[in-house]
C-alpha positions in Angstrom: 64.3 8.5 204.7 67.4 10.2 203.3 69.5 8.0 201.0 73.2 8.4 201.7 75.5 8.9 198.7 78.7 8.0 200.5 80.3 7.9 203.9 83.9 9.0 204.3 86.1 8.5 207.3 89.1 10.9 207.2 92.2 9.7 209.1 94.8 12.4 209.9 98.3 11.1 209.4 100.3 10.3 212.5 102.7 12.7 214.2 105.9 13.9 212.6 108.8 16.2 213.9 106.7 19.1 212.6 103.5 18.2 214.6 104.5 19.6 218.0 105.4 23.0 216.6 102.5 23.1 214.1 104.9 23.8 211.3 103.6 24.3 207.8 104.8 22.1 205.0 103.9 21.4 201.4 106.8 19.0 200.7 105.8 15.5 199.6 109.0 13.8 200.7 109.4 15.2 204.2 108.8 14.8 207.1 108.2 11.1 207.8 106.2 9.7 210.7 108.1 9.7 213.9 108.0 6.8 216.4 105.1 8.4 218.3 103.2 8.7 214.9 103.5 5.0 214.2 102.2 4.2 217.7 99.3 6.6 217.2 98.4 4.9 213.9 98.3 1.5 215.6 95.7 2.9 218.1 93.5 4.4 215.4 93.6 1.1 213.4 92.6 -0.7 216.6 89.7 1.8 216.9 88.5 1.2 213.4 88.7 -2.6 213.8 86.8 -2.6 217.1 84.1 -0.5 215.6 83.8 -2.9 212.7 84.2 -0.1 210.3 83.7 -1.4 206.8 85.3 0.2 203.8 85.1 -0.3 200.1 88.1 1.8 199.3 91.1 3.4 201.0 92.7 6.6 199.5 95.8 8.5 200.6 97.3 11.9 200.0 100.7 11.6 198.3 103.0 12.9 201.0 105.5 10.6 202.8 103.6 10.8 206.2 100.2 10.1 204.7 101.5 7.2 202.6 103.3 5.7 205.6 100.1 6.1 207.6 98.0 4.5 204.9 100.4 1.6 204.6 100.0 0.8 208.3 96.2 1.1 208.0 95.9 -0.9 204.8 98.2 -3.7 206.1 96.1 -4.1 209.2 92.8 -4.1 207.3 94.3 -6.3 204.6 93.3 -4.0 201.8 95.1 -2.0 199.1 95.0 1.8 198.9 95.2 4.3 196.1 97.3 7.5 196.3 95.6 10.6 195.0 98.3 12.8 193.5 96.3 16.1 193.7 95.1 15.7 197.3 98.2 17.4 198.6 98.5 19.9 201.5 97.9 23.6 200.9 100.9 25.1 199.1 102.6 27.4 201.5 105.5 28.5 199.4 108.2 30.3 201.2 106.5 29.6 204.5 107.1 25.8 204.2 108.9 24.3 207.2 108.0 27.3 209.4 105.8 27.6 212.5 103.5 30.7 212.8 105.8 32.1 215.5 108.7 31.9 213.1 106.6 33.4 210.3 105.7 36.3 212.6 109.3 37.0 213.2 110.5 36.5 209.6 107.6 37.8 207.6 105.5 40.2 209.8 104.3 42.2 206.9 103.0 39.1 205.0 101.3 37.9 208.2 99.5 41.2 208.4 98.4 40.8 204.8 97.0 37.4 205.7 94.9 39.0 208.5 93.6 41.7 206.2 92.7 39.4 203.3 92.4 35.8 204.6 90.7 34.5 201.4 92.8 36.1 198.8 96.3 36.0 200.4 99.0 33.5 199.7 102.7 33.6 200.5 105.1 33.7 197.6 104.8 30.4 195.6 101.8 29.5 197.8 98.1 28.9 197.3 95.1 30.9 198.6 92.7 29.2 200.9 90.0 29.7 198.3 91.9 27.9 195.6 92.9 25.2 198.1 89.3 24.6 199.2 88.1 24.4 195.6 90.8 21.8 194.8 89.9 19.7 197.8 86.2 20.0 197.2 86.5 18.9 193.6 88.5 15.8 194.6 86.1 14.8 197.3 83.2 15.2 195.0 84.9 12.8 192.5 85.5 10.3 195.2 81.8 10.4 196.2 80.6 9.9 192.6 83.1 7.0 192.1 81.9 5.3 195.4 78.1 5.8 195.4 76.5 4.0 198.4 80.0 3.1 199.5 82.2 3.6 202.5 85.6 5.2 202.0 88.6 6.0 204.1 90.9 8.9 203.2 94.3 9.2 204.9 95.3 12.8 204.6 96.4 16.0 206.3 94.6 17.9 209.1 94.2 20.9 206.8 92.4 18.9 204.2 90.1 17.5 206.8 89.4 21.0 208.0 88.5 21.9 204.4 86.2 18.9 204.1 84.4 19.9 207.3 84.2 23.5 206.1 82.5 22.5 202.9 80.2 20.0 204.6 78.9 22.5 207.1 79.2 25.7 205.1 81.6 27.2 207.6 83.2 30.5 206.4 86.6 29.8 205.0 88.3 32.3 207.3 87.2 30.2 210.3 88.1 26.7 209.1 91.6 26.8 210.7 89.7 26.9 214.1 88.6 23.3 213.6 91.1 21.3 215.7 92.2 18.1 214.0 94.9 16.1 215.9 97.4 13.8 214.4 96.1 10.2 213.9 92.5 11.2 214.6 89.3 10.2 212.8 86.6 12.4 211.3 83.5 11.0 209.6 81.2 12.7 207.2 78.1 11.3 205.6 77.2 12.8 202.2 73.7 13.1 200.8 72.2 14.7 197.8 72.9 18.4 198.3 74.0 18.3 201.9 76.3 16.5 204.3 76.3 15.5 208.0 79.4 15.6 210.3 79.2 12.4 212.4 82.3 13.1 214.5 85.4 15.1 214.3 89.0 14.8 215.4 88.4 11.7 217.5 91.6 10.3 218.9 91.7 7.0 220.8 93.5 7.1 224.2 
């Protein structure tokens, strides 16, 4: 029988004013959860409580929306949470705050560069997908080693959950954006020695 190292449940933060347009952002102090985002978090917390999901530790990315989401979750579960300062969203530089349709109009040449070199491209002051994935993978590996045989919740961004799934299943980096992670959804991965198993992905209670 395989001995699990750690089970991680990733919770995507609730909706913000950027969610509907799928705008990119790497700012930590904006945007906050909107009213719908708070209601979504209440549903995902109810889902966790009904499943009797046990957790030894709750972590959160440092942005406003993820911290607000973690506060709602931690309050309901009557646990504290720890903010991970380096588990921030992919740096998108001058693209921050823009949707892809806006990027297409404003930076068509840069978007073409992205299509030609998806792994090595980054917008000005941004971060390549390769560097982003390495950063996320390193942090998750540390969390696993610090919580051996434990069960962990990480409240974070959809892009970070996509990166975690990519690493767990060895999906090519240029395809990880195709993994659909909705706001206030749950994804669970069990980690073993040398491999991982995706239990469920992007589940959102109705």
